[in-house]
N, C-alpha and C positions, 0 to 999 in steps of 0.2 A: 587561212580562211579564204575561200574562193569568192571573188566579187561577182555579183550578178547585175544585170541591167534593170532599169525601171520596168520594162516590159515583162521581164521574168516575174517580178513581184506582183504585178497587176493580174497575171494569169492565175495566181493562187487565190481561190475563193475562201477566205477566212471569214466565217460568219458567226454571229451570236445565236445561240440556241438556248432553250430551257429544258432541263431534264424532267421528263414526265413519268418515267419508270426506271427503276434500277433494281437489279437482283444479282446475287452471287452467280458467277459463271463457273459452275461446278466442274465442267469438262476442260477448263483451261489448264495448261501446263504450269503457268505461274498464276498466283492469285490475281483475279480480275473480276470486274463487274460487267454485266450486260446492261447497256443503257439504251433508252429510247429518248431521243432529243428532238424537240419541236423547234423547227427553224422558221415557222410562220407559213402563211398560205402559199407563197411562191415555191418553197422547197419542200415543205411538209415535215413529217416525222421520219427520222433516220435512226438506224440501229448502229451501235458501236460497242466494241469490246475495249475496256480501259483498265489498265493496271494501276488503279488509284486507291487500292485497299488500305494503304498505310495511314492515310489521313482522313478517310471518309468511310461512312457507313451507307448502305443503300437508302435507308430512311432519311439520312441527313442530306442526301443529294437531290431529293425530289424538290423541284422548284428552283434549283440553283441555275443561274445563267453561266454559260461557258463559251469559249471560242473554239471552233472546229473547222477543219478543212472539209469542204463539201464537194469538191470537184476532182478528188482522186477516184480512180476506178474502184469498184467494190472489191473486197478482199475476203476470201474464205478463211475464217479462223475457227478451226475445229468444225463443229456442226452449225456455226453461225456465219452469215454473210455480213461483214462489217461494211456500212455504207457511208461512214464519215470518220475522220481522224480527230479525236479529241486532243487538244493541246495542253501542255503543262510544262513544268520545270522540275528537275530533280533538286531536292533539298540536300543539306549536308550529309544526311544519312542514306540518301539514295531513294527516298520516298518521293512520289510525284505529287506536286501541288498544281492544281488546275489553273490555267490561264483564264481569268474572269474579268469582265468589266467591273469597275468600282462603283458604277451607278447603273440603275436599270436602263436598258435601251430596247428599242423594238426588235422583236424576233426577226432574224434574217439579215440584220444590219451587217454590212461588209466592213471589215477592218480597213482603215485608211492607211 
């Protein structure tokens, strides 16, 4: 594991958002959803492609809060421009479990 400095960590904008739309990303090479995530008035709504189909359905994602990186450059994923990186953890079977706050927090709140 490579050690990083405090300044490196503080440059990463890990923010809380709420999923406001989710649909199957039919053009993806691996099963994925297209998400629209609201990060509040300062950041707004951002799009993301997320390979989280093992544990979640599009309908079940609506309204869920999550943690995402909002200061990476945009990335072209097939026909979609991803504007944030949704975070999560692989479970024992390789499925992705979202990184989420365990209590509601204001949209756009930065991870400490």
